[in-house]
VEXKOL-601183 format. One record per residue (C-alpha): residue number from 1; chain; x, y, z. Coordinates in steps of 0.2 Angstrom, whole numbers, plus 5000, padded with zeros to 4 digits. Example, Ala and Ser with C-alpha at 12.3 -4.5 7.8 and 13.67 -1.06 7.14 Angstrom:
% VEXKOL-601183
  pos  unit    px    py    pz
    1     A  5062  4978  5039
    2     A  5068  4995  5036
This chain:
% VEXKOL-601183
  pos  unit    px    py    pz
    1     A  5421  5189  5514
    2     A  5419  5208  5511
    3     A  5433  5219  5516
    4     A  5433  5238  5516
    5     A  5445  5253  5517
    6     A  5446  5267  5530
    7     A  5454  5283  5525
    8     A  5456  5299  5532
    9     A  5447  5314  5521
   10     A  5460  5327  5524
   11     A  5452  5345  5521
   12     A  5435  5340  5523
   13     A  5424  5349  5537
   14     A  5407  5338  5532
   15     A  5399  5325  5521
   16     A  5393  5340  5512
   17     A  5410  5346  5508
   18     A  5415  5330  5501
   19     A  5398  5329  5491
   20     A  5404  5347  5483
   21     A  5420  5342  5479
   22     A  5414  5326  5470
   23     A  5400  5338  5461
   24     A  5415  5351  5456
   25     A  5426  5337  5449
   26     A  5411  5329  5439
   27     A  5407  5348  5432
   28     A  5426  5352  5427
   29     A  5426  5335  5417
   30     A  5410  5339  5408
   31     A  5417  5357  5404
   32     A  5433  5348  5398
   33     A  5421  5336  5387
   34     A  5428  5321  5395
   35     A  5418  5307  5404
   36     A  5419  5308  5423
   37     A  5424  5294  5434
   38     A  5426  5296  5452
   39     A  5443  5289  5458
   40     A  5454  5291  5473
   41     A  5472  5287  5469
   42     A  5484  5280  5483
   43     A  5503  5276  5485
   44     A  5499  5258  5489
   45     A  5488  5245  5481
   46     A  5478  5235  5493
   47     A  5484  5216  5494
   48     A  5469  5211  5499
   49     A  5460  5220  5483
   50     A  5450  5205  5478
   51     A  5440  5206  5494
   52     A  5436  5224  5492
   53     A  5434  5228  5473
   54     A  5414  5226  5468
   55     A  5409  5221  5487
   56     A  5418  5232  5500
   57     A  5417  5253  5503
   58     A  5429  5265  5506
   59     A  5425  5273  5522
   60     A  5429  5291  5525
   61     A  5436  5298  5541
   62     A  5430  5316  5543
   63     A  5436  5327  5557
   64     A  5440  5314  5569
   65     A  5424  5303  5565
   66     A  5420  5290  5551
   67     A  5405  5299  5543
   68     A  5401  5291  5526
   69     A  5407  5277  5513
   70     A  5407  5275  5495
   71     A  5407  5258  5487
   72     A  5422  5253  5479
   73     A  5419  5247  5459
   74     A  5437  5244  5454
   75     A  5456  5244  5460
   76     A  5468  5249  5446
   77     A  5486  5249  5448
   78     A  5497  5260  5439
   79     A  5515  5268  5438
   80     A  5514  5287  5437
   81     A  5525  5298  5427
   82     A  5539  5297  5439
   83     A  5540  5278  5440
   84     A  5531  5276  5457
   85     A  5518  5263  5459
   86     A  5500  5269  5463
   87     A  5482  5262  5464
   88     A  5467  5271  5458
   89     A  5452  5266  5469
   90     A  5437  5269  5458
   91     A  5422  5274  5468
   92     A  5402  5275  5465
   93     A  5400  5295  5467
   94     A  5385  5293  5479
   95     A  5391  5294  5497
   96     A  5381  5284  5510
   97     A  5381  5292  5528
   98     A  5385  5279  5541
   99     A  5382  5281  5560
  100     A  5397  5291  5566
  101     A  5411  5283  5577
  102     A  5427  5291  5583
  103     A  5443  5288  5574
  104     A  5461  5292  5578
  105     A  5472  5300  5565
  106     A  5483  5287  5554
  107     A  5493  5289  5538
  108     A  5487  5279  5522
  109     A  5472  5267  5523
  110     A  5468  5255  5535
  111     A  5457  5238  5531
  112     A  5440  5238  5539
  113     A  5432  5220  5542
  114     A  5413  5221  5537
  115     A  5408  5215  5555
  116     A  5417  5232  5561
  117     A  5410  5243  5550
  118     A  5397  5255  5555
  119     A  5378  5254  5549
  120     A  5372  5265  5536
  121     A  5362  5280  5543
  122     A  5347  5273  5531
  123     A  5348  5256  5542
  124     A  5348  5267  5557
  125     A  5333  5277  5553
  126     A  5322  5268  5566
  127     A  5334  5276  5579
  128     A  5330  5293  5572
  129     A  5349  5296  5567
  130     A  5346  5299  5548
  131     A  5335  5314  5551
  132     A  5347  5322  5565
  133     A  5358  5336  5556
  134     A  5377  5329  5553
  135     A  5384  5343  5565
  136     A  5374  5336  5579
  137     A  5377  5317  5575
  138     A  5394  5323  5576
  139     A  5393  5331  5593
  140     A  5383  5317  5600
  141     A  5396  5304  5595
  142     A  5411  5314  5602
  143     A  5401  5315  5617
  144     A  5399  5296  5618
  145     A  5381  5297  5617
  146     A  5380  5288  5600
């Protein structure tokens, strides 16, 4: 069974902000002559990682709404220089917009069952959501109209 992670995207105002951050990291790696790999480091290693890596996604909460996802390619536990255990979540750099859904703030990450995950906007294109600008989708979702 596929399992996903849900995480707050602190500091981002929109999906475009997150895309710009990813592009900036890629450009920096290229300037330094090293290979780029999109990762996100967390303090805890998901105990159910076998259900996530290679099948699940990391769903990003932006400004109080689940906004997009990135497929999880791998989970790599490691110990940092201070001896603290951490986990690198290796992500596909492409963002997939999803139907916006309100989400309250929380710390760390949460598991998200596949049945509870919002649909990709590409699958919701028949509803006209994919063509709608992100701020409009966000506002309609906040009003409970999506």
